[in-house]
C-alpha positions in Angstrom: -18.1 19.6 -23.8 -17.4 20.4 -20.1 -16.3 16.8 -19.5 -13.7 17.0 -22.3 -12.4 20.3 -20.9 -12.1 18.8 -17.4 -10.4 15.7 -18.8 -7.9 17.9 -20.7 -7.1 19.9 -17.6 -6.6 16.6 -15.7 -4.3 15.1 -18.3 -2.3 18.3 -18.8 -1.7 18.7 -15.0 0.5 15.6 -15.2 -1.7 13.4 -13.1 -2.1 10.8 -15.9 1.6 10.9 -16.7 2.6 10.5 -13.0 0.2 7.6 -12.7 1.6 5.9 -15.9 5.2 6.3 -14.7 4.2 4.8 -11.3 2.5 1.8 -12.9 5.5 1.2 -15.2 8.0 1.4 -12.3 5.7 -0.7 -10.1 5.6 -3.4 -12.8 9.4 -3.4 -13.1 9.7 -3.5 -9.3 7.3 -6.4 -9.1 9.5 -8.4 -11.5 12.6 -7.6 -9.4 10.8 -8.7 -6.2 9.5 -11.9 -7.9 13.1 -12.8 -9.0 14.4 -11.9 -5.5 11.9 -14.3 -3.9 12.1 -17.1 -6.4 15.9 -17.0 -6.9 17.3 -15.7 -3.6 14.9 -16.0 -0.7 13.1 -19.3 -1.1 16.0 -21.5 -2.2 17.8 -21.1 1.1 14.6 -21.6 3.0 13.9 -24.7 1.0 17.4 -26.0 1.7 16.9 -25.5 5.4 13.6 -27.4 5.1 15.4 -30.4 3.6 15.9 -29.5 -0.1 12.3 -28.4 -0.8 11.6 -26.5 -4.0 8.7 -24.2 -3.3 7.7 -23.8 -6.9 7.1 -27.6 -7.2 5.1 -27.9 -3.9 1.6 -29.1 -5.0 -1.1 -31.6 -4.1 -2.5 -33.7 -7.0 -6.3 -33.5 -6.9 -6.8 -35.7 -9.9 -4.1 -37.6 -11.8 -3.5 -37.2 -15.5 -5.6 -39.6 -17.5 -6.3 -40.1 -21.2 -4.4 -37.1 -22.3 -6.0 -34.8 -19.8 -3.6 -32.9 -17.6 -3.5 -33.5 -13.9 -5.5 -31.2 -11.6 -3.0 -29.7 -9.2 -3.3 -27.5 -6.1 0.0 -25.5 -6.4 0.4 -24.2 -2.9 4.2 -23.6 -3.3 3.5 -20.9 -5.9 1.0 -19.4 -3.5 3.7 -19.3 -0.8 6.1 -17.5 -3.2 3.3 -15.0 -4.2 2.7 -14.3 -0.5 6.4 -13.6 0.1 6.4 -11.4 -3.0 3.5 -9.4 -1.7 5.0 -9.1 1.8 8.3 -7.7 0.4 6.4 -5.3 -1.9 4.2 -4.1 0.9 7.1 -3.5 3.3 9.0 -1.6 0.6 6.0 0.6 -0.2 5.4 1.2 3.5 9.0 2.3 4.0 8.9 4.5 0.9 5.6 6.2 2.0 7.0 6.6 5.6 10.1 8.3 4.2 8.0 10.6 2.0 5.8 11.6 4.9 8.8 12.3 7.0 10.2 14.6 4.3 6.8 16.4 4.0 6.7 17.0 7.8 10.2 18.6 7.6 9.0 20.9 4.9 6.0 22.1 6.8 6.8 25.2 8.7 5.8 25.2 12.4 3.2 28.0 13.1 4.6 31.0 14.9 3.8 31.4 18.5 1.1 34.1 19.2 2.6 37.4 20.1 2.7 38.5 23.7 -0.5 40.4 24.8 -0.1 44.2 24.9 -0.5 46.1 28.2 -4.0 47.2 26.9 -5.0 43.5 26.4 -3.7 42.5 29.8 -5.7 45.3 31.4 -8.9 44.4 29.5 -8.4 40.8 30.5 -8.2 41.8 34.2 -11.3 43.9 33.9 -13.2 41.0 32.2 -12.1 38.6 35.0 -13.2 41.1 37.7 -16.6 41.5 36.0 -17.0 37.8 35.9 -16.3 37.5 39.6 -19.0 40.1 40.5 -21.7 38.0 38.8 
């Protein structure tokens, strides 16, 4: 029963809800990035490389025969996936960097220690003199 109680506390605190929202937003962001790469980024790059369509770049390992489909190594799709990943990684890095900067601003700098009193200064002098005698 202790496990159920702990799980209930975990779920009620909002951790599960926050995680679910993050996953949903991440999935939507992934679709946007995929579209950005496939529809905006790679076509101009392909045009610069002589009209290459990255999604069609592939090497045929075995030609289609007797109704069996061809075995293809689709490295163009892999290149698009790598560009997708890079864009997502940079966006997440920048977002985390901004969040960390905001957290640092929120943190209050510790106060400087107060000036020592006359008594403390006198005791420090006495201590130093005793150390010199030894």
